[in-house]
N, C-alpha and C positions, 0 to 999 in steps of 0.2 A: 764594580763602578768606577772605576777608572777610564777617564776618555783618554783613546790613544791618538786622537788625532793633532799631536805636538810633538817636536821633539826637544825633550827638557836636553840631551846631551852636552849641546853647549856650555850649561852653569859649570860641566865639571873642569877645576883647576881654577874655574873663578875665584877670586876674591873677593870676600862679602861679609859689609859692615852691617849688622842689625842691632841701632839701636831700642833700647825696651825689650831685649832682646829675652831677657829672663820671664817677662810675661806672655800672657794667653797665648796671642796671637804670633808676637814676635818668638817664641819660644818653636813652636809649633814650624816656622817658616826654617828656623833653624834645624829641627828636626828634617828637613825636605831636603833643604840645601846640603848637608853632612852624606843622607841618603845620595844627594845626586853627583857628590865627588866634589864638592867646592870648599875651599878654605872659610872656613866662619869666625869671625869674631862678634863675639858681644858685648856690649856696653848697656850697661845698666846701672841706675846709682841706689838699687835696693832702699827707695825712701817709702814711709808709712803715708797714707796705707794702700799703695799701690799694689800693680798685680804679682811683683817679682817671684820667683820661689825657684829655688836652685830643684825641687822635684820633677820641676819641666825638660831641666836638660839630663836628667841621672840615664839613659838610653846612649845619650853622645859626649858624655863630659869630656872622655877623655878627646874626645874629635875636635873640641872649640875650643876658642882662646876668649879667655874670659877677663873681661877689665870692669871692674871697677869705676863707675865716673859717671858724669853728669852732664850732660847737652849745654849745660849753663855754663861747662867752662870750655870756651873757645879753645885756648891753645892744643888743650886735648885732642878735643875733635881734628885739628889741625894735623896732628900727630897720626891720632888714626886713618884718616882718610885719603891721607898721602899717598898709598900705594893700591889702591882698594878699586874696584871693578865696578861693585854696585853698594850699594845702600839701600837699606829697607830703613825710612825713617817710620820705627812705631812708637815712640818716649812720648808720653804726652801722658796731663792731667787728665783724666779719665772722667772725673762725678763731675753730671751736671749741677746738682747741687753744689759740690764742696765749688764748682766755679763762680758762683753768683756769690758763696762764704768768704773764700777767698780771691777775686780774681787776679787780685797782683801778684799769685802762685800761679796760675792758668794763662795769665801774661808772660810769666815769664821764662814756662815751661814752653805750650804752646806756641806759642812767635818768637819769642826771643832766642830760644832752643831750637827752632826748625832755622831761624836766619843765620844762628853760629854753623847750623850745619852746611848751610848754603853758601856761607862764608870759607867754611876749609875746603867744597868743592871748588868752586872759584880758584882759589888756587894751587889745585891737584891738574896738572898739565896731561892727565891719564883719561879727560872725558869721563869719568864717573858716572853711572847712571841714578837717580835718585827716585825710589818708587813709596810712595808715601800716602798713610795711612789716614785718607781723609772720613768725612762722617757725613749722614742722613741728616743729624742735629744743624748742617747748613744750611737747608732747606728750610724748617720750622712748619708751620702748617702750610700742605701742600694747595692749589689752586685747583690742577687737576693731577687726578690720576691714572696710568700709574707715572711716579715722576721719572724724567729722565735727564739727562744732560741739562740741557735747553731749560728747565725748569727756573726761575728767578730764585735766588737766594735770600731769607728772609730769618735768622735765627729766632730763637726763643729763649734764648739762654748765652749766659756770657761765654761757656765750652763752642759752642756752637758758631761765636760771630772770630774766635780766636782762629779757629781751625779753618773757618770762611777765609781770615787776613793769612791764615800760615799758606793754604793756596796757592793765594796772592802774591804772595812773596817767591814760590817755587818758580811761579810761571813767570815773574817778572825774572829772576837770577836766568832762567832757562831761555827768555829774550835777548837779556845783554849777554850773556857769560857762554850761550851756546853750549851748555851741556846737556843732556837728554834728561828729563824727568816725567814722573806719569804719578798722576793721582787717581788712587782708589776709593770713593766715597763708599763705606760700608756701611750695611744695614745692623740688623741686630743679630751680631755675632753667639754663636754659640758649641759647643764641644767639649770635649778634654781639653785640660791645663789651665783650665779659667780658675780663679781662685772662688770658693763657695762660700767664704764668710760675710759677704755684704751684698746687697742687691747692684751698688753702683757697677761692681766688675763684670756683670751681664748676669741680667733678672733670670732668663730662663735657669742657669747653674744655681742660682740662689736658690729659688724655687727647689730644683731637685736636691737639693742639700735637705732644706726642711723637711722634706716631704721622707728624705734616707732615714733622720734624725729624729723624727716624730716630733716637728715642731710645725705649726700650722702656714699655711702658705695664704699670706695675705694680699687679697684683691684690692687695687683703690675703686670704690664706685664699683658699677655691674659688671666690668670688666671687658665691657663692649668697645673698647678703642682697638683698632688693627694695627699690626705690625707685618714685617720683612722680615723672615727667621732665614738666617743663611747659615750652614753649618759648616765647622772649623776648616775640614779639610778640603771644600769646594774654594774657600778664603783662600787658603795657599796656594790654589792652583792658579785664582787669580793674579796673585803678587806672582809667583814665578814665570807665567806664561807673560804680564807685562814685562818682565826684568829682563825676558830675553828677546820679546820679537821688536825688532827700529816699528813697527806696525803701531805699537803704542807710543811711542817717542810723543812728549806733547799734550797729550789727552789726557780730558779726564773721563772715568769710568764709574757708573753706578754697578757694586754689586752685591746681586742678592737674589732671592731666589726667584720672585717674582708672583709668589702666590701672598695674599694679603690674607691674613688670619686673625682671627677675631684671639684676642688676649686670654681669655676665659677659655678658649679653647685651646689654647697653647696649656696651660694650667692643666687641663682634664686629660690631654697627652701625658703629662709630665707623672699623673696620678696612674695612670692607666700602666706605663713603663716602669716605675717603681714598685706597681703595688697596693700602695699606699698612699695616705696623705689628708688631711685635714684643709678644705677652704676656707679661708673665712673673711667674707667680703666687710669693707672698714670704707668708712668716708675719707674722699681724697685731702692729704694734708694740702693748707692754703698755698702754700709755694709752690709745690707740684703740680697742685689744678691749673696755677696760672700759666706752666712752661711746656705742658702735657701735650703732646699732640694730639689729635685724634682718630686721622685714620693715616695709615701710611704704607704704598706698597711700589717698587722701581718697576721701570725697565730695563733688561738685560740686553737688550740690543746691538746696542753698539761695541760693547767689551765680545759680545758673541762674534760681530762680522769681523773684528780687527783681529783677535786672536782666537778664535773660535771655542770660547770657554762660555760653560753653560753649568750650570748647577748638574750635579750627581747625586743629589741626597733630599729627597723631600723629607717633610719636618718628622714624621714618624719613625722611619730610616734614623735620622741623625740622633733624633733621643734616643732611641733605644741602641744605639751606638754610646751613647755621653753616658747613659745608666750602665753600660757594661763595663766600661772604663771607671767610673766611681765605685764601681760595687767592690773593686779588688783595690783601688787606692785613695780612696775618701779620705782618710787620717792625712794623708799629706797634703789635702788642700783647707782643711779645719784646724790643725793645730799651729802653733808659733812657730814663725821664722826665724831663723838665724842668719846674720851676715855672715858668710866666711871670706 
């Protein structure tokens, strides 16, 4: 499954900071960076109800440095970034409904937190590179499909607006202070190391947990909306390639499978892979109906042209791999977490 058309060896010996590094995507990046010989520092605030989990780094905990801290702490970031080569900026408020219910928190984490990272970087003489986790939520309801990087942004929620603003800050600092940056606008990411006890961590993973534990899989409406589901290993590869490639400097990329999947078909794939699961259709909650996107799929042509990235996992293979992981470790992702 591995695409070998890229040289990852320059990651060896690099000093890497991953904000939100105990979370789903950040921890998978950490695992891969350790494998490639990087010196990895993880920063995570361990705030509920977000995706941090010490189980996510159990395989590499002796090979990484963990700092419990918040991207809202500017002085801490200035200290941590001082000698770094790459910052994977993953720390975020990730719940769309939470962003509307607590917009101030969303601004503090997604906007102010990003500015704090960038302020620390501009004071770093080493030319640190920032690879930012953007979001499909920046687009809103697509005008044309597939969505590419030229598509206008018209977010339908506070989260999408703040991700859009954070990306703008990223490129403003790139222009003024001339350190390299990349933004990866992520689609619906799923796979191992995602928390499993709430839908805002990742709806596919949450549905899988419900199927595994005998709870109904609740589908809003007919489940006819479409999404672009992309497997975590492919997403990590996109982060590594763009971090290491000068071709990616100053660029925005969509990271997705390029396959438009009907929501209900995704659910049926979960039931197939788990071997059980009750699908229950319910009406859309009023708030969710107002912010929900009806159709979405992206083109990954630009990132493919610049760094050779393309997804290696189709939905069925990715779901099978995810079931295999949680069949052995589900307890780590449903249990109460303790801050160490």
